[in-house]
Backbone as numpy.savetxt, mean C-alpha at the origin, in Angstrom:
# Nx Ny Nz CAx CAy CAz Cx Cy Cz
-10.00 11.35 -15.98 -9.94 10.63 -14.70 -9.56 11.60 -13.58
-10.36 11.63 -12.53 -10.07 12.59 -11.45 -9.04 12.00 -10.49
-8.43 12.87 -9.71 -7.39 12.44 -8.77 -8.03 11.98 -7.46
-7.60 10.81 -7.00 -8.07 10.28 -5.72 -7.29 10.92 -4.58
-5.98 11.09 -4.80 -5.12 11.69 -3.77 -4.26 12.78 -4.39
-4.14 13.90 -3.69 -3.28 15.00 -4.12 -2.42 15.45 -2.95
-1.12 15.46 -3.15 -0.20 16.00 -2.15 0.44 17.26 -2.75
0.41 18.35 -2.02 0.97 19.61 -2.52 2.05 20.13 -1.59
3.22 20.34 -2.16 4.36 20.94 -1.43 4.59 20.25 -0.08
4.55 18.93 -0.09 4.69 18.17 1.16 6.17 18.09 1.54
6.42 18.43 2.81 7.79 18.48 3.31 7.85 17.79 4.67
8.96 17.08 4.92 9.19 16.51 6.24 10.63 16.75 6.65
10.79 17.40 7.80 12.12 17.70 8.33 12.29 16.98 9.66
13.39 16.23 9.79 13.76 15.60 11.07 14.99 16.34 11.58
14.83 17.10 12.66 15.97 17.92 13.13 16.36 18.87 12.00
17.60 18.78 11.55 18.02 19.64 10.45 17.96 18.96 9.09
17.52 17.68 9.06 17.54 16.91 7.81 16.20 17.02 7.10
16.24 17.46 5.85 15.03 17.50 5.03 14.88 16.14 4.34
13.94 15.32 4.83 13.76 13.96 4.30 12.90 13.96 3.04
11.89 14.85 3.02 11.04 15.02 1.83 10.91 16.52 1.61
11.23 16.96 0.40 11.38 18.40 0.15 10.36 18.92 -0.86
9.24 19.46 -0.33 8.23 20.15 -1.16 7.79 19.34 -2.37
7.33 18.12 -2.12 6.93 17.21 -3.21 5.46 17.41 -3.57
5.20 17.58 -4.86 3.83 17.55 -5.40 3.61 16.16 -6.00
2.41 15.62 -5.77 2.19 14.23 -6.16 0.70 13.95 -6.25
0.28 13.23 -7.29 -1.14 12.87 -7.40 -1.28 11.38 -7.73
-2.41 10.82 -7.32 -2.76 9.45 -7.70 -4.15 9.50 -8.33
-4.23 9.28 -9.64 -5.56 9.24 -10.29 -6.36 8.04 -9.80
-7.68 8.17 -9.80 -8.54 7.04 -9.41 -8.24 5.82 -10.29
-8.19 4.66 -9.67 -8.04 3.42 -10.41 -6.69 3.19 -11.06
-5.67 3.95 -10.64 -4.36 3.83 -11.29 -3.39 3.02 -10.44
-2.32 2.56 -11.09 -1.20 1.94 -10.37 -0.01 2.87 -10.54
0.45 3.42 -9.43 1.55 4.39 -9.44 2.71 3.80 -8.63
3.92 3.91 -9.15 5.09 3.43 -8.42 5.98 4.59 -8.00
6.54 4.45 -6.82 7.47 5.44 -6.26 8.83 4.75 -6.17
9.81 5.27 -6.90 11.13 4.62 -6.91 12.21 5.64 -6.56
13.40 5.12 -6.31 14.54 5.98 -5.99 15.53 5.23 -5.11
16.73 5.76 -4.97 17.75 5.09 -4.16 17.33 4.98 -2.70
18.01 4.11 -1.95 17.78 4.04 -0.50 18.04 5.41 0.10
17.17 5.79 1.05 17.34 7.09 1.69 16.78 8.25 0.88
16.03 7.94 -0.19 15.49 9.00 -1.04 14.25 9.67 -0.44
13.68 9.06 0.60 12.49 9.65 1.24 11.19 8.94 0.92
11.28 7.77 0.26 10.06 7.09 -0.19 9.18 6.63 0.99
9.79 5.94 1.95 9.00 5.43 3.08 8.52 6.58 3.97
9.32 7.62 4.09 8.89 8.81 4.84 7.64 9.41 4.19
7.64 9.46 2.87 6.48 9.99 2.13 5.25 9.10 2.38
5.43 7.79 2.29 4.36 6.83 2.61 3.81 7.09 4.00
4.73 7.28 4.95 4.32 7.45 6.34 3.54 8.74 6.57
3.76 9.73 5.74 2.95 10.96 5.84 1.56 10.73 5.24
1.49 9.97 4.16 0.18 9.69 3.55 -0.69 8.87 4.48
-0.08 8.02 5.31 -0.86 7.13 6.18 -0.96 7.63 7.63
-0.43 8.81 7.91 -0.61 9.41 9.22 0.41 9.00 10.27
1.40 8.19 9.88 2.45 7.80 10.84 3.30 9.02 11.19
3.62 9.83 10.18 4.33 11.10 10.39 3.40 12.25 10.00
3.56 13.35 10.73 2.84 14.57 10.40 3.73 15.41 9.49
3.25 15.84 8.32 4.10 16.67 7.47 4.52 17.95 8.19
5.77 18.38 7.94 6.25 19.66 8.48 5.54 20.80 7.76
5.26 20.60 6.48 4.54 21.59 5.68 3.83 20.88 4.54
2.89 21.58 3.91 2.19 21.02 2.76 0.82 20.48 3.12
0.12 19.97 2.10 -1.25 19.51 2.29 -1.47 18.19 1.54
-2.22 17.29 2.17 -2.58 16.01 1.54 -4.11 15.93 1.52
-4.67 15.79 0.33 -6.13 15.68 0.16 -6.44 14.31 -0.42
-7.37 13.60 0.23 -7.76 12.27 -0.23 -9.27 12.21 -0.38
-9.72 11.82 -1.57 -11.17 11.71 -1.87 -11.90 12.99 -1.47
-11.25 14.12 -1.77 -11.88 15.42 -1.53 -11.77 15.96 -0.12
-11.11 15.23 0.78 -11.00 15.66 2.18 -9.55 15.88 2.57
-9.31 16.97 3.29 -7.96 17.26 3.78 -7.62 16.28 4.92
-6.61 15.44 4.68 -6.25 14.45 5.72 -4.87 14.75 6.32
-4.34 15.93 6.03 -2.99 16.29 6.48 -2.87 16.14 8.00
-1.94 15.30 8.44 -1.65 15.19 9.87 -2.68 14.42 10.68
-3.68 13.82 10.02 -4.65 13.02 10.77 -3.96 11.73 11.26
-4.42 11.14 12.38 -3.78 9.92 12.89 -4.08 8.72 11.99
-3.24 7.68 12.08 -3.39 6.53 11.18 -4.79 5.91 11.15
-5.42 5.75 12.32 -6.74 5.09 12.32 -7.78 5.91 11.55
-7.66 7.24 11.65 -8.61 8.11 10.94 -8.40 8.01 9.43
-7.15 7.85 9.02 -6.84 7.74 7.58 -7.28 6.37 7.06
-7.08 5.32 7.86 -7.57 3.98 7.48 -9.08 4.01 7.29
-9.78 4.66 8.22 -11.25 4.73 8.15 -11.71 5.46 6.89
-10.91 6.39 6.40 -11.29 7.15 5.21 -10.98 6.40 3.91
-10.21 5.30 4.02 -10.05 4.46 2.83 -8.65 4.32 2.28
-7.62 4.45 3.15 -6.25 4.17 2.72 -5.75 2.97 3.51
-5.42 1.89 2.81 -4.86 0.70 3.44 -3.39 0.58 3.07
-2.62 -0.19 3.85 -1.20 -0.33 3.51 -0.63 -1.67 3.97
0.46 -2.06 3.31 1.28 -3.16 3.79 2.65 -2.57 4.13
3.50 -3.37 4.77 4.77 -2.85 5.27 5.95 -3.56 4.62
7.09 -2.85 4.65 8.33 -3.41 4.09 8.69 -4.71 4.80
8.61 -4.69 6.13 8.80 -5.91 6.92 7.40 -6.41 7.28
7.10 -7.63 6.87 5.74 -8.16 7.06 5.31 -8.03 8.52
4.14 -7.46 8.73 3.65 -7.26 10.10 2.34 -8.02 10.31
2.42 -9.31 10.21 1.25 -10.14 10.50 1.30 -10.58 11.96
0.15 -11.02 12.48 0.14 -11.67 13.79 0.53 -13.12 13.52
1.80 -13.44 13.76 2.37 -14.69 13.27 1.72 -15.94 13.84
1.21 -15.86 15.08 0.63 -17.05 15.70 -0.89 -17.12 15.55
-1.45 -16.14 14.83 -2.89 -16.17 14.55 -3.11 -16.79 13.17
-4.32 -17.29 12.95 -4.62 -17.91 11.66 -4.79 -16.84 10.58
-4.81 -17.30 9.34 -5.05 -16.39 8.21 -6.37 -15.65 8.41
-7.40 -16.41 8.75 -8.74 -15.82 8.93 -8.72 -14.76 10.03
-8.08 -15.08 11.15 -8.02 -14.13 12.27 -7.28 -12.86 11.88
-6.20 -12.99 11.11 -5.45 -11.82 10.66 -6.33 -10.88 9.83
-7.14 -11.47 8.94 -8.01 -10.66 8.09 -9.12 -10.01 8.94
-9.64 -10.75 9.90 -10.68 -10.19 10.78 -10.16 -9.00 11.57
-8.89 -9.04 11.96 -8.28 -7.90 12.66 -8.33 -6.67 11.75
-8.03 -6.87 10.46 -8.08 -5.76 9.51 -9.47 -5.18 9.37
-10.48 -6.02 9.57 -11.87 -5.58 9.42 -12.37 -4.77 10.61
-11.59 -4.79 11.66 -11.99 -4.16 12.93 -12.54 -2.74 12.74
-11.85 -1.92 11.89 -12.26 -0.52 11.75 -13.60 -0.38 11.04
-14.06 -1.46 10.38 -15.33 -1.39 9.65 -16.51 -1.96 10.44
-16.23 -2.65 11.55 -17.32 -3.27 12.32 -17.98 -2.25 13.25
-19.29 -2.38 13.39 -20.04 -1.36 14.14 -20.39 -1.80 15.56
-20.30 -3.09 15.84 -20.69 -3.59 17.17 -19.83 -2.99 18.26
-20.41 -2.24 19.15 -19.66 -1.62 20.25 -19.32 -2.65 21.32
-18.56 -2.22 22.32 -18.09 -3.13 23.36 -19.26 -3.72 24.16
-20.27 -2.92 24.47 -21.41 -3.41 25.27 -22.18 -4.46 24.47
-22.45 -4.15 23.18 -23.18 -5.11 22.33 -22.37 -6.41 22.19
-21.04 -6.27 22.14 -20.20 -7.46 22.00 -20.28 -8.32 23.25
-20.24 -7.69 24.41 -20.30 -8.45 25.68 -21.66 -9.15 25.80
-22.72 -8.42 25.45 -24.07 -8.99 25.54 -24.34 -9.98 24.42
-23.49 -9.92 23.39 -23.62 -10.81 22.22 -25.02 -10.72 21.62
-25.43 -9.52 21.31 -26.76 -9.29 20.74 -26.87 -9.93 19.36
-28.11 -10.17 18.89 -28.29 -10.77 17.55 -27.57 -9.97 16.46
-27.59 -8.65 16.59 -26.92 -7.80 15.59 -25.42 -8.08 15.53
-24.81 -8.27 16.69 -23.38 -8.55 16.76 -23.09 -9.92 16.16
-23.93 -10.90 16.48 -23.73 -12.25 15.93 -23.79 -12.23 14.41
-24.79 -11.50 13.88 -24.94 -11.41 12.42 -23.73 -10.72 11.81
-23.27 -9.65 12.46 -22.10 -8.92 11.95 -20.85 -9.81 11.95
-20.69 -10.60 13.01 -19.54 -11.52 13.08 -19.59 -12.55 11.96
-20.81 -13.07 11.72 -20.99 -14.07 10.67 -20.63 -13.47 9.30
-21.14 -12.27 9.05 -20.87 -11.59 7.78 -19.39 -11.25 7.63
-18.76 -10.87 8.75 -17.32 -10.53 8.72 -16.50 -11.77 8.34
-16.85 -12.92 8.93 -16.12 -14.15 8.60 -16.30 -14.53 7.13
-17.52 -14.34 6.64 -17.78 -14.64 5.23 -16.94 -13.74 4.32
-16.92 -12.45 4.64 -16.13 -11.49 3.85 -14.64 -11.83 3.94
-14.17 -12.20 5.13 -12.76 -12.55 5.31 -12.40 -13.75 4.44
-13.30 -14.73 4.38 -13.03 -15.92 3.55 -13.00 -15.55 2.06
-13.88 -14.64 1.67 -13.89 -14.17 0.27 -12.57 -13.49 -0.08
-12.05 -12.68 0.85 -10.78 -11.99 0.60 -9.62 -12.98 0.53
-9.63 -13.99 1.41 -8.58 -15.01 1.36 -8.63 -15.76 0.02
-9.83 -16.03 -0.44 -9.98 -16.69 -1.74 -9.44 -15.78 -2.85
-9.78 -14.49 -2.78 -9.34 -13.54 -3.80 -7.81 -13.47 -3.89
-7.13 -13.50 -2.74 -5.67 -13.38 -2.78 -4.97 -14.73 -3.02
-5.78 -15.79 -3.20 -5.19 -17.09 -3.52 -4.88 -17.94 -2.31
-5.53 -17.64 -1.16 -5.27 -18.42 0.06 -6.51 -19.22 0.48
-7.25 -19.65 -0.51 -8.39 -20.52 -0.27 -7.92 -21.76 0.48
-8.74 -22.22 1.39 -8.42 -23.42 2.19 -7.19 -23.25 3.09
-6.76 -22.02 3.26 -5.67 -21.77 4.23 -6.18 -20.96 5.41
-7.51 -20.92 5.59 -8.15 -20.12 6.66 -7.53 -20.38 8.02
-7.30 -21.68 8.31 -6.87 -22.07 9.66 -5.37 -22.21 9.80
-4.63 -21.95 8.70 -3.16 -22.02 8.78 -2.65 -20.79 9.54
-1.72 -21.00 10.48 -1.15 -19.85 11.17 -0.26 -19.09 10.19
-0.18 -17.77 10.39 0.58 -16.92 9.46 2.03 -17.39 9.32
2.63 -17.81 10.44 4.06 -18.19 10.38 4.30 -19.51 9.66
3.23 -20.26 9.35 3.40 -21.52 8.62 3.31 -21.32 7.10
2.94 -20.11 6.68 2.77 -19.85 5.25 4.10 -19.51 4.58
4.29 -19.90 3.31 5.49 -19.46 2.58 5.50 -17.94 2.47
6.69 -17.40 2.22 6.88 -15.95 2.22 5.90 -15.22 1.28
5.78 -15.72 0.05 4.89 -15.07 -0.92 3.45 -15.06 -0.43
3.03 -16.16 0.23 1.66 -16.23 0.75 1.47 -15.29 1.94
2.52 -15.08 2.73 2.42 -14.12 3.83 2.18 -12.71 3.28
2.85 -12.40 2.16 2.63 -11.10 1.50 1.17 -10.97 1.05
0.64 -12.06 0.48 -0.76 -12.04 0.02 -1.72 -11.88 1.20
-1.39 -12.54 2.31 -2.23 -12.42 3.50 -2.23 -10.98 4.01
-1.06 -10.36 3.96 -0.99 -8.96 4.40 -1.87 -8.06 3.51
-1.90 -8.36 2.22 -2.76 -7.60 1.31 -4.24 -7.86 1.64
-4.58 -9.11 1.92 -5.97 -9.44 2.29 -6.39 -8.66 3.53
-5.48 -8.59 4.50 -5.80 -7.84 5.73 -6.00 -6.35 5.43
-5.14 -5.80 4.55 -5.28 -4.39 4.17 -6.60 -4.17 3.41
-6.98 -5.12 2.55 -8.25 -5.01 1.81 -9.45 -5.08 2.74
-9.27 -5.76 3.87 -10.37 -5.89 4.83 -10.78 -4.55 5.43
-9.91 -3.56 5.34 -10.25 -2.23 5.86 -11.14 -1.47 4.87
-11.39 -2.06 3.69 -12.25 -1.41 2.69 -11.61 -0.22 2.03
-10.36 -0.34 1.55 -9.67 0.85 1.02 -10.09 1.24 -0.40
-9.94 2.53 -0.70 -10.04 3.03 -2.08 -8.63 3.11 -2.67
-7.65 3.19 -1.76 -6.24 3.28 -2.16 -5.44 2.31 -1.30
-4.59 1.52 -1.96 -3.76 0.55 -1.24 -2.30 0.90 -1.45
-1.56 1.07 -0.36 -0.13 1.38 -0.41 0.66 0.10 -0.13
1.52 -0.27 -1.06 2.34 -1.48 -0.91 3.80 -1.06 -0.79
4.40 -1.35 0.35 5.79 -0.94 0.60 6.72 -2.11 0.29
7.39 -2.05 -0.85 8.31 -3.09 -1.33 7.68 -4.49 -1.26
6.55 -4.68 -1.95 5.83 -5.95 -1.80 6.57 -7.17 -2.30
7.49 -7.02 -3.29 8.16 -8.22 -3.80 9.55 -8.43 -3.19
9.91 -7.62 -2.20 11.21 -7.80 -1.54 11.29 -9.20 -0.94
12.36 -9.92 -1.23 12.55 -11.25 -0.67 11.86 -12.37 -1.43
11.14 -12.02 -2.51 10.47 -13.05 -3.30 11.41 -13.60 -4.37
11.19 -14.87 -4.73 11.93 -15.42 -5.85 11.28 -14.95 -7.16
11.92 -15.15 -8.32 11.38 -14.62 -9.57 9.96 -15.07 -9.90
9.63 -16.33 -9.57 8.27 -16.82 -9.86 7.24 -16.14 -8.96
7.58 -16.02 -7.65 6.67 -15.33 -6.72 6.47 -13.88 -7.16
7.56 -13.25 -7.61 7.50 -11.86 -8.07 6.58 -11.73 -9.28
6.73 -12.63 -10.24 5.88 -12.59 -11.44 4.41 -12.79 -11.07
4.15 -13.75 -10.15 2.78 -14.01 -9.71 2.19 -12.80 -9.00
3.03 -12.16 -8.16 2.54 -11.02 -7.39 2.25 -9.83 -8.30
3.04 -9.68 -9.35 2.81 -8.59 -10.31 1.45 -8.76 -10.97
1.14 -9.97 -11.38 -0.19 -10.23 -11.98 -1.29 -9.99 -10.95
-1.00 -10.34 -9.70 -1.97 -10.17 -8.62 -2.30 -8.69 -8.39
-1.30 -7.82 -8.50 -1.54 -6.37 -8.31 -2.47 -5.84 -9.40
-2.27 -6.32 -10.64 -3.16 -5.92 -11.74 -4.59 -6.38 -11.47
-4.72 -7.60 -10.95 -6.03 -8.17 -10.61 -6.69 -7.35 -9.49
-5.87 -6.94 -8.53 -6.34 -6.11 -7.42 -7.04 -4.86 -7.93
-6.34 -4.16 -8.82 -6.88 -2.91 -9.37 -8.15 -3.18 -10.18
-8.12 -4.23 -11.00 -9.23 -4.47 -11.92 -10.47 -5.03 -11.23
-10.26 -5.92 -10.24 -11.41 -6.60 -9.63 -11.87 -5.98 -8.32
-10.94 -5.41 -7.54 -11.33 -4.78 -6.27 -11.56 -3.28 -6.43
-11.24 -2.77 -7.62 -11.44 -1.34 -7.93 -10.71 -0.43 -6.96
-9.48 -0.79 -6.62 -8.67 0.09 -5.77 -7.51 0.66 -6.58
-7.13 1.88 -6.25 -5.89 2.44 -6.79 -4.74 1.87 -5.96
-3.57 1.77 -6.57 -2.41 1.18 -5.89 -1.22 2.12 -6.00
-0.56 2.36 -4.86 0.72 3.08 -4.85 1.77 2.12 -4.28
2.85 1.90 -5.05 3.89 0.95 -4.65 5.24 1.63 -4.50
5.95 1.29 -3.42 7.40 1.49 -3.41 7.98 0.15 -3.85
8.80 0.16 -4.87 9.29 -1.12 -5.39 10.68 -0.93 -6.01
11.58 -1.88 -5.69 12.94 -1.82 -6.24 13.10 -2.64 -7.51
12.23 -3.62 -7.69 12.37 -4.49 -8.87 11.82 -3.76 -10.10
12.73 -3.38 -10.99 12.33 -2.56 -12.13 11.43 -3.30 -13.11
11.54 -4.63 -13.16 10.64 -5.38 -14.05 9.20 -5.25 -13.56
9.03 -5.25 -12.26 7.69 -5.07 -11.69 7.20 -3.66 -12.00
8.02 -2.68 -11.69 7.64 -1.27 -11.87 7.29 -0.98 -13.33
8.18 -1.38 -14.23 7.99 -1.05 -15.65 6.87 -1.89 -16.28
6.62 -3.07 -15.70 5.62 -3.95 -16.28 4.19 -3.64 -15.89
4.01 -2.88 -14.81 2.64 -2.76 -14.28 2.18 -1.32 -14.04
3.12 -0.37 -13.93 2.74 0.99 -13.52 2.13 1.79 -14.66
1.11 2.57 -14.31 0.60 3.59 -15.25 1.53 4.80 -15.22
2.07 5.06 -14.02 2.95 6.21 -13.87 4.01 5.90 -12.82
5.19 6.49 -13.00 6.29 6.28 -12.07 6.79 7.65 -11.60
6.96 7.78 -10.29 7.53 9.01 -9.71 8.86 8.65 -9.07
9.87 9.47 -9.32 11.23 9.18 -8.83 11.65 10.22 -7.81
12.06 9.75 -6.62 12.59 10.63 -5.59 14.10 10.42 -5.47
14.82 11.49 -5.19 16.25 11.41 -4.90 16.57 12.48 -3.87
17.16 12.09 -2.76 17.45 13.03 -1.66 16.21 13.85 -1.28
15.05 13.18 -1.25 13.82 13.83 -0.81 13.15 14.72 -1.84
13.72 14.81 -3.03 13.13 15.67 -4.07 12.61 14.83 -5.22
11.51 15.30 -5.82 11.00 14.62 -7.00 11.84 15.06 -8.19
12.53 14.08 -8.81 13.41 14.44 -9.94 12.80 14.06 -11.29
11.76 13.22 -11.28 11.13 12.85 -12.55 9.77 12.21 -12.27
8.91 12.28 -13.29 7.60 11.65 -13.19 7.08 11.42 -14.60
6.46 10.25 -14.84 5.93 10.00 -16.16 5.65 8.52 -16.37
5.37 8.15 -17.60 5.14 6.75 -17.94 6.43 5.95 -17.80
6.32 4.63 -17.63 7.51 3.79 -17.42 8.60 3.97 -18.48
8.22 4.02 -19.75 9.23 4.13 -20.82 9.99 5.44 -20.74
9.25 6.52 -20.49 9.90 7.84 -20.39 10.86 7.88 -19.21
10.46 7.26 -18.10 11.31 7.23 -16.90 12.59 6.45 -17.16
12.48 5.34 -17.88 13.66 4.53 -18.20 14.69 5.30 -19.02
14.20 6.27 -19.79 15.11 7.02 -20.68 15.56 8.35 -20.08
15.00 8.72 -18.93 15.28 10.05 -18.36 16.73 10.10 -17.84
17.55 11.03 -18.34 18.97 11.09 -17.96 19.18 11.24 -16.45
18.34 12.05 -15.79 18.52 12.26 -14.33 18.24 10.98 -13.56
17.23 10.23 -14.02 16.88 8.98 -13.34 17.99 7.94 -13.54
18.51 7.88 -14.76 19.59 6.93 -15.05 20.80 7.24 -14.17
21.11 8.50 -14.05 22.28 8.92 -13.25 22.06 8.65 -11.76
20.85 8.99 -11.26 20.60 8.89 -9.81 20.31 7.47 -9.36
19.74 6.65 -10.25 19.17 5.41 -9.74 19.35 4.20 -10.64
18.91 4.30 -11.87 18.84 3.10 -12.71 20.19 2.60 -13.17
21.10 3.55 -13.47 22.40 3.15 -14.06 22.22 2.86 -15.54
23.29 2.86 -16.26 23.19 2.71 -17.72 22.74 1.32 -18.13
22.93 0.32 -17.28 22.53 -1.06 -17.62 21.03 -1.16 -17.86
20.26 -0.35 -17.14 18.79 -0.42 -17.25 18.32 0.01 -18.64
19.07 0.88 -19.26 18.66 1.42 -20.56 18.92 0.40 -21.67
19.88 -0.46 -21.43 20.25 -1.45 -22.45 19.25 -2.60 -22.53
18.34 -2.69 -21.53 17.40 -3.84 -21.52 16.40 -3.75 -22.66
């Protein structure tokens, strides 16, 4: 299996603080990879470099064979990396369908002039976009919620809507930033199954920052552990659970007794 994304010696320094320190990291095509570690370990900073929010201080990021180091977020989205956020960032007063259509924006070809003139091509594209948006809502389990405003949806459904919007960008890789944060155990279990379905049916690779170890250990092909901006371990879930450095830095001895 070839690597979809490769990060080499990636570093991010804020003032005198090294937030991410020379991290090597790969995501194989079609895999589910989790990034774990204590608060302040550099996980979200690393995410933000992969998606163009931050420019790496040093190092290189290659995605689908192209160097994307330091490219702006819209350029990275166009190349096939979608993401969700730790704090849900939906347009709360827009409908589910409208939220997904916003995500599709980077894939639509109708320019501003064609849109104003409302040419037949633009009308057809709009029709197809709505159809695709409805298919995505159905896929994430929000069938018949097209016209519900985002703020009227339960928390778990808002998370699913955010994933639908990210899928609307047509990603090859989907980054989920703490997707089960704030969910109850049933919502968490449902979402874990949903991530597996995402990979299998939408054919996207998934990178997750996740604190819930049942989710991480239950679904990941590989787990990478950061601590103080450094990669301290990487491997399959079982190996990570037994790794002495990971237990000391993050999991605690209780995790090993499970």
